[in-house]
Structures are given as C-alpha cells and as structure tokens.
N, C-alpha and C positions, 0 to 999 in steps of 0.2 A: 804644492806646499804641504799637503797632508802627510806624504811619506817622509819628507824632510823633518817635519815636526815630530812624527812618530819615531824617527831615528834618534832625534835629540832626547825625547822623553824616555826612550828605552835606555839610553846611556845614563841619563840622570837617575833613573829608577835603579839601575844596577849598581852604580857607584854609591848612591846614598844608602842602599841596603848594605853594601859591604862596610861602609863607614859606621852605620848603626850597629852592625854585628860586632865589628872590631871594638867599638866603644863599650858595648855591653859586656864583652868577655875580657876587657882589660880594665880601664880606669872608671868607666861608667860616669863620665862627666856630663852633668845636667845641661850645660850650654850646647854641647854637641847633639844631645837628644832633642833639645828644644828647636834647634835649627834644622837638623836633618830629618826629623820625624815628619813635620808638615811638608817639607820639600819632597820626600819620598812619596807621601800620600798624594800630593798634587801631580807628580810625574806619573804615578800609577793610573790616576783617573784620566789624565791627558792621553796617555798611551792607549787606554781602552777606547776613549772617544775617537782618537785618530784612526784606530784600527777599524772601527765601525764605518767610517766614511772613506776609507782607502779603497781605491778601485781594485776589484778582484778579491776582496776580503771574504765575501759570502761564498764564493766558489772554492776557496782554498782552505776553508776551516780556520782561518786566522782569527776570526771573531771569537771562536771558542778557546783559543790559546791565550789571547790577550789578558783575560782576568786571572791567569795563573799567577799566584803570589810569587814575588821575587823577580823572576826573569821572564814573565809571560810576554812582555813586549818584544824581547829578543826572539822568542820562539815565533811570535806572529810575524815579525820582520823576515825571518828565515823562510817561513811559509809563503809570504807574499813574494819574496824574491824568487822562490821556486816556481810559483804560479806564473810570474812574468817571464821566466825562462822556459816554461813548459816542462819543468822537471819536478812536479809535485810528487812526493812519495805516496805510495799506495797506503790507504787507510789500514790501520791495524794496530 
C-alpha cells in the first residue's frame, strides 16, 4: 500500500504544482489558489511520509530526494524503482 500511495501523492503533487504555477502566471484566480495550495501541501507531506516508510528507501537515498520541492516524490519513486530493479545510479 505504501508505494501505491506514494505514486498517487507524487502525481497529485506534480499536477497541483503545475496548476498553481499556471494560475499564478495567467489569471491568478483566488479559488484555484485556495483549492490547489492546501492540496499540493498535503500531497507533498504525504509523499515525504510514504517515502520514509517505503521498503528500500534508506538504501536508495530516496528519503533525501522526497523533500525536494515540486517533483521530489517523482525523483524518490524513480530511485525506489531503480533500487527494486537493482539498477541504482552511482552517487554523484
């Protein structure tokens, strides 16, 4: 359940960020900001929490990537997927 939740949180985090940025650079509608701001923040926190409890997160450095603003959960998912496949990139 943890990785599935992380995948959903990563998608919500990315989409809500794109909606917020599009809103701020176009019409800047207050209702969009009021809805997507808390949604984005919640998805961000859920993604960080789910990364910390995901199997293999400590050994794959995914825990350090998850708090990256914007797309950190996507980076963490990629790292976790690489760790599961045995194809983790060399640190650098």
